[in-house]
Structure formats: structure tokens, C-alpha cells
N, C-alpha and C positions, 0 to 999 in steps of 0.2 A: 506739445511735441518738443523733445529735447533738441538742442542745436545739431543741425546736420553739418558734418565736416566734408568739404570738397577739396580734392587735390587737382590742381591745374598743372598738366605736364607739358603744355605748349602755350606759347604766347598768343594772345588774341586781343581784340579791341578792348580797351580799358573799361567800357561800360558793362562788360560781362561780369567782371569781378565786383565792380562798384555797385551794380544793381542787386547782385546776389547778397553782398554784405548788408546793403540797406534793408533787404528782406529778412535778415537774421541768420543767414548761412555763414559758417566759418570757412574761410578760404585760405588754403596754403598753395604755394607755388614751388615747383621744382622742374626747371627747364633743362637741366644739364646732367642729372644723375643717370646712371645706366639703368637698363630695364631691371637688372637684378636688385639694385638699390631701391628702386621704386617698389618692387615686389616685396621687399623686406619690411616696408612700412604701410603698404596699401590696406592692411587689415584695420588700420586706424580710421579709415574713411568710409563714408556712406556713398559718396559720389566721386566720379573722376571725369574731368573734362579734357578731351584730347583733340588733336588734328590727325596727324599721320606719323607720329614719331617712331612708334614701334607697334608690333602686333600685340593685341590683347587676346592671348591664346588660353588654352586650358590651364597651363601652369600658372599664368597670371591670375586667372579667375579663381583658381583653387586657393590661392593665397589671399584673395580679396574676400575674406569671410564675412565681412559686414557690408559689402557693396550693395547698394540699392539701385544705382543707375550708372550707365556709361553714356556720356554726352559727347558726340563728335561734331565739332564745328565745321561742318561740310555736308555734302550730299550722300556719299556712299558709306557703307559700313563694312566693306570687305576686309578691313584690317582687324575686325573683331570676329571671334568665333561666336556668331550670333545664336546659333542653336544651343550651344553649351551655356552661354550667358542666360538665355531665356529659361533653360532648365533649372537654373539657380534662382529664378524669379528676379533677375536683374532687368530693369527697364532700359531699353535701348532708345536713345534720342538722337536724331539727326536733324539737319536744317536745309533740306533741298530748296525750300522756299526762299532761303536767304540769298542764294547766288544765281537763281534761275534767270533773272533779267540780264545779269552780266554775261552769262553763258550764251543767251540768245543773241545779244549784241555782238559778242566776239565771233560767234559762228557766222553771222551775216557779214561781218567785216572781213573774215577770211575768204568767204565766197566771193565777195565783190573785188577783193584784192587780186584773187586768181583770175577772175573774168577780165579784169582790166590791166593785167600784167604790171601791177604797181611795183612789185619787188624788182622786176627786171628793168623797167623804165627808170626807176629811181637810181639804180646802180649805174645805168648807162649815162644818164644825165650828169651824175656826179663825176664820171670819168671823161666828160666832154663830148659825149655822143648824143645826137638828137635823131633817133631812129623812129620815125613815125609809122611807117608801113609795117615793120616787123613787130611793132607794139600795138597793132590794131586789136581791139578787144571784142568781147562778146557782151550782149545785153541779157539781163536776167528775164525780162518780159518774154513770154511765150514758152518758157521752159517748164518742165515738170520736176518738182522737187520731191524727192523721196526721203522720208524720215523713218528711221528705225528706233523705236522707243518713244512712247508718247506720254511720258510723265511730266514732271515740272519743267525739265530742260527742253524736251521736244515741243511741248506746248508753247514755251516762251519763244523758240525759234519760229514756229509757225505764225505766231502773233506778229513777229517782226516783219514777216513777208506780206502782210495784208496790203501794204502800199504798192505791191508789184502785181503785174498782170501775169500771175503764175498759177499752175495747178499744184496743189500741195496734197500729197498722198502720204499715208503712214502705215507702218506695220507694227503691231504690238501683240504680246502674248495674251493680254487682256482683251476681252470682246466688248463691242458696243461702247467705245469711249471716244468716238469721233465728235467733232464740234464744228462750229461755223468756220474755223480756220483751216481744217484739214479733213480729208476723207479717209476712213479706214479701209484698207484693202488687204488682200493676201500678199504674202511675200513674193509669190510668182508674178502677180500683177505689178507690184512695185518694180521688180526687176525688168519687166517688159517695158515699162513706160518712163522710168526715171532718167533725167539728164543729170541730176545731182543726187548724191546720197549723203545724208548727214546722220551720224551715229549719236544717239542720246540714250545709251544703255549702260547699266552697271556692269562691273566685271563679275561674272559668275562662271561656274563650270560650263554652263550652257552657252555663254557668249564668248568664252575664251577661244581666240582664233577664228571667230565667226567669219570675218572677211579674209577668206583664203582663195586659192586659185579657182576652185570649183565655184565658189560663191560669186567671184568676180565674172567668170565666164558665163554665168547664168543670166547676166544682164544683156538685153537685146542690143542696146546702143552703147557706144563709148560714153563714159560719164566722169564727172568730177566727184571727188571724195573729200568729205570734211569729217574729221574726228575730234570732237571736244569731250569725249566720254572717258574711256580708259584705253591705254596703249595696247594692252594685251588682247583687245578685241580685234586687232588687225595684225595679220602675219606680214611682217615687214618684207621678207624675202619675196613673197608673192605679190605684194604691192609694187616692188621694184620691177618685177617682170612685167606687170600690167602697165606700168609707166613706160617701159621700153617698147612694148608692143603697140601702145596708143590706146589700149582698152580703157585705161584710166587717163583722162586728159590732163589732170592736175590734182594735187592733193594739198589740203590745209590741215596740218596736224598740230594740235595743241598738246597732244600726248603721244608717247612713243612706247613701243613694246618693251624697251630696255630700261625703263624707269625703275628705280628702287621703290620700296613700299612707302617711303616718305615723300616721294615725287620730287625731292630736292636735287638728286643726282642720278646719273645713269649707272647701271650695274656693270662692274668690271672695268679694268683698265684697258683691256683689249676688246673692243666692241666688234660684233660680227661684221663681215664684209658688206652685208645687206644695208647696215646703217651707214657705212661710209659711202656706198653707192647712192643712197637716198640723198645725201648732201650734195651730190653732183647735179641734181635736176633743178633747172631754173623754174620749172612749173610746180615746185613744191615749196610751200611756206610752212615754217616751223616756229612755234612759240613754246615757252617752257612751262606748260601746265598752268596757264594764267587766265584761262577763259572766264573763270569765276572769281578772279583775283583783283577786284577793283576796290578803291577806297570805300565806295558806297556799300559794296557787298560785305566787306569786312565788318562794318557796323551792323548791317542787317542780319548777317549770320549770328553775330553775338546776341542780338536782340531776340531772335527766334529761339536760341538756346535758353536764354534767361526765362522767356515766357513759358517754355515747355517744362523747365525745371520747377518753376513756381506753380504751374498747373498741376504737376504731379503731387505736390505737397499741400497746396491750398485750394485746388480746384479753380473755379472761375472767380473766386472771391478776390484774387489779386488784381483783377482787371478794373 
């Protein structure tokens, strides 16, 4: 096999490049050039390693005449035109196994912080206030946790809940995937019973705006919402209305509807009023798309990608 050339357009853990070079792959880096510049030279490469810097669309794929694989160092592939890439016999590689533990831990952390009013209490203590009664919290034991999406991330969160006396239910479009950590139910049953809703779904046309006014009102009880999946799965304006009415008791959002495709910034200088309104709620915790962004997951993601690239070309002989 002639040497495979790989272009890395995003920085990642150094073991990714090191191990690929040790395996005989030729690795080039370009972390700063525009999409157009990358397109002008992508025909020289058989592989590309990305995170979320820009869209891998039909135009890009058409110029990548020798491309054999696209590897995304992350879980989702929504920045890639997957159907078109597959039609060109390009292998798509992702690494949801790499950061599932980090996402599970972050989801649990956000939930416990909301239940125990850690954000409010910390701010008050720093300002010289010691308000015990107004910061009385809730216990997780006895609650019903509803998970939508029971892939790598949903399963990881359910596993983290094993130490609590809770009922864990999940809804997923795939059938018969329940396990010892969670029971599969219909969406209607989940909405009837859940005290907490945690989203662990990709962004797709089907999940876009899933959590909207009608969806929220279908819940029997007021509930807490955690979203560590994709921002566009929740309609922010409808979330704000539900927070104002008390239908949603609090929200932990690692992602937001107005993120750009790289997740690094928010779209537009003038964000909608619904975003500004969201910032006013004390019972909303926000983090900047970091649920899967730990030191450990950075290395684990890179290792998963290395292993999958090696497996594509060498099979199991590399292990």
C-alpha cells in the first residue's frame, strides 16, 4: 500500500498525529487557511481529520477527488454531507466512544447543581449573603429521569445514575435497546412520568426544534431540562416561556440554539431577545459546549480516531 496522506485542519491531542506517523501515514496540518484554500489542495489527500471548523459540503467533496475517509474527532457528523460522501465511497469516522464518559459526568453535574442551587448560593455567599432557606434544594432520590436518545451519551448518563434511588426511563427511535440502567418507554409515557428530561440526541431534521411549546406542554408534571446534545434541538423562545410559567423548573444548557457550526461562538452580533431573557434566570446554568471537553476525553477521542483509521487500512492486525 502506498503511503496515505492525511490533512489535519483542526488541532487535536498530539498522540493522534504521532501514532498515525508511526503507522506510516503522511500527516500535514493546516489550522488557519480558509475553506477555499483547503479545497484547492484537498485533492492531494486520501484522508482528512476535522473537528467542526467548517462544513464538509458537496463543493468540498467534489474537489476531494482522492479522499478515502473523513474522520471527525467528536461524536456528531452533522457538519458533513454524509449521504453525498457515502455516495463517493468515502468512509465516515466519528468517535462518540471517546467523550461519552465526560458527557455523562457533565450532565449529572449540571443536574445536581440545579437541584442544589449551587450557582445562586455561590454568588450570594460571595456577595456577603448567607440565605439558607431560599437556597433549600431538592434531592435526586425518588425522582424519575427521562432520557431522549440512548446511544453512547444517553447510556453513559444512565450509568452515572446507578448510585441514586431513581427510576430511569428513555425514549429512542431504535427498538429493544434497554439495559439494566434504563427502561425503554414510549415518548408519551416518558412525558407522563419524568421529573427530569435529559437530551442525548444528534442534530437532524427530525430533532431540530424538538423541544418546543407543544412538546413541553405534553409533560404531565413540571420538570427540569438538561441539554448536552445540540442547541438547535431546543427552541429557546419556547424554553423561556416555560421557565416563566414554571412548567420547566430549571435548565442546564451546555449548548444553545444560536451557536455557530464550529461551536466556538454565537451567531450574529445582535442575538434574539429570547437569548437575553434566558440569561436573566437564576435557575438556568450555562456552559460553553464543554460537556465532552475534558483533558481525558481529548486524549481518548484522538485514540479512538487513530484506532479506527488503522482498522480501515490494516484491519485488526494493528492491535
